[in-house]
C-alpha positions in Angstrom: 182.3 129.8 -15.6 184.8 129.6 -18.5 183.9 127.9 -21.7 187.4 127.2 -23.1 188.9 123.8 -22.6 191.2 123.7 -19.7 194.6 122.1 -20.1 194.2 118.6 -18.5 196.9 116.3 -17.3 196.4 112.6 -16.6 195.5 113.2 -12.9 192.8 115.7 -14.0 191.4 113.2 -16.5 191.3 110.5 -13.8 189.5 112.8 -11.4 187.0 113.8 -14.1 186.3 110.2 -15.2 185.9 109.0 -11.6 183.6 111.9 -10.6 181.5 111.3 -13.8 181.1 107.6 -12.9 180.9 108.0 -9.1 179.7 111.5 -8.2 179.3 110.6 -4.5 182.9 109.4 -4.0 184.6 111.1 -1.0 187.5 113.4 -1.6 189.7 111.1 0.4 188.9 108.1 -1.8 189.2 110.2 -5.0 192.6 111.5 -3.8 193.7 107.9 -3.1 192.8 106.7 -6.6 194.5 109.8 -8.1 197.7 109.2 -6.1 197.3 112.5 -4.2 196.6 113.6 -0.6 193.2 115.1 0.1 194.0 118.8 0.0 195.7 118.9 -3.4 192.9 116.7 -4.8 190.3 119.1 -3.5 192.2 122.0 -5.0 192.2 120.2 -8.4 188.5 119.5 -8.2 187.7 123.2 -7.4 190.0 124.3 -10.3 188.1 122.0 -12.7 184.8 123.4 -11.4 186.0 127.0 -11.9 187.4 126.2 -15.4 184.0 124.8 -16.4 185.1 121.2 -16.9 182.7 120.2 -14.1 179.3 121.8 -14.6 177.2 120.2 -11.8 176.6 117.2 -9.6 173.4 115.2 -9.6 171.9 111.9 -8.8 170.8 109.6 -11.6 167.2 108.7 -10.8 165.3 105.6 -11.9 162.4 106.8 -13.9 160.3 103.6 -13.4 160.8 103.8 -9.6 159.3 107.3 -9.8 156.3 106.3 -12.0 157.7 107.3 -15.4 157.2 104.2 -17.5 157.9 105.4 -21.0 160.4 107.5 -22.8 159.5 109.1 -26.1 161.7 111.0 -28.6 159.8 113.7 -30.4 161.0 115.3 -33.7 159.6 118.8 -33.9 159.5 120.9 -37.1 158.7 124.6 -36.8 157.0 126.9 -39.3 159.7 129.5 -39.0 163.4 129.1 -38.2 164.0 132.8 -37.5 166.3 133.2 -34.5 163.5 134.8 -32.4 161.2 131.9 -33.2 163.8 129.3 -32.3 164.6 131.0 -29.0 160.9 131.4 -28.2 160.4 127.6 -28.7 163.4 126.8 -26.6 162.3 129.1 -23.8 158.8 127.5 -23.8 160.4 124.0 -23.7 162.2 124.9 -20.5 158.9 125.3 -18.7 157.8 121.7 -19.6 159.1 119.3 -16.9 158.4 116.1 -18.9 160.8 117.3 -21.6 164.2 116.2 -20.2 166.4 117.1 -23.2 166.0 119.5 -26.1 168.5 119.5 -29.0 168.4 121.8 -32.1 169.2 119.8 -35.2 170.6 120.6 -38.6 168.5 119.3 -41.4 164.8 118.5 -41.9 163.9 118.4 -38.2 164.4 121.5 -36.1 164.5 119.9 -32.6 164.6 116.5 -31.0 163.1 116.2 -27.5 163.5 113.4 -24.9 160.2 113.2 -23.0 159.3 111.0 -20.1 155.7 110.1 -19.1 153.9 107.9 -16.7 152.2 105.9 -19.5 151.0 106.3 -23.0 147.9 108.2 -22.0 149.9 110.6 -20.0 152.2 111.2 -23.0 149.2 111.6 -25.4 147.7 114.2 -23.1 151.0 116.0 -22.9 151.5 115.9 -26.7 148.1 117.3 -27.5 147.8 119.9 -24.7 151.4 121.0 -24.2 153.6 120.3 -27.2 151.6 120.6 -30.4 149.9 123.8 -29.1 153.2 125.7 -28.8 153.2 128.7 -31.2 155.1 128.1 -34.4 155.1 124.2 -34.2 154.3 122.8 -37.6 154.6 119.1 -36.9 155.7 116.6 -34.3 156.7 113.0 -35.1 157.2 110.7 -32.1 159.0 107.4 -31.5 158.4 105.4 -28.3 161.5 103.9 -26.8 161.1 100.1 -26.6 164.5 99.4 -24.9 167.6 101.3 -23.9 170.8 99.4 -24.4 173.2 102.2 -23.6 172.8 105.4 -21.7 176.0 106.8 -20.4 176.2 110.2 -18.7 178.6 112.9 -19.8 181.3 112.6 -22.3 184.3 110.2 -22.8 187.3 111.3 -20.8 190.4 110.1 -22.7 
């Protein structure tokens, strides 16, 4: 997969925007919206995949329907910011299924994590047994999400 930005025309942008919003759209319908026939539309989608503009396809699941009633953001500070220590923390985080996102930050906090849990007790158990026990973790500050007013997938496609 390439990491450089592919040159995108208006049709590519329409295809990307549509796929980002409606990942299950058929190629025939996507082609119709893009003003193409199905074969050239499919060739464009494959080219966008090969160029790295499309990384993956997935379903957006409803956390509450699956028993995950709370979302928590955890701000993690490490004792050491040496590259090996940062990578070790990141590697450990990949093994924790309740952590859905992990972002390294610039500033006072080293990482912010998005964590889902069934309820507050489930999160508390996770915090004390799986997160604060990671080697090199100095502190963890958490904020429980009360309401989500915007959660768009992906990036803007101008």
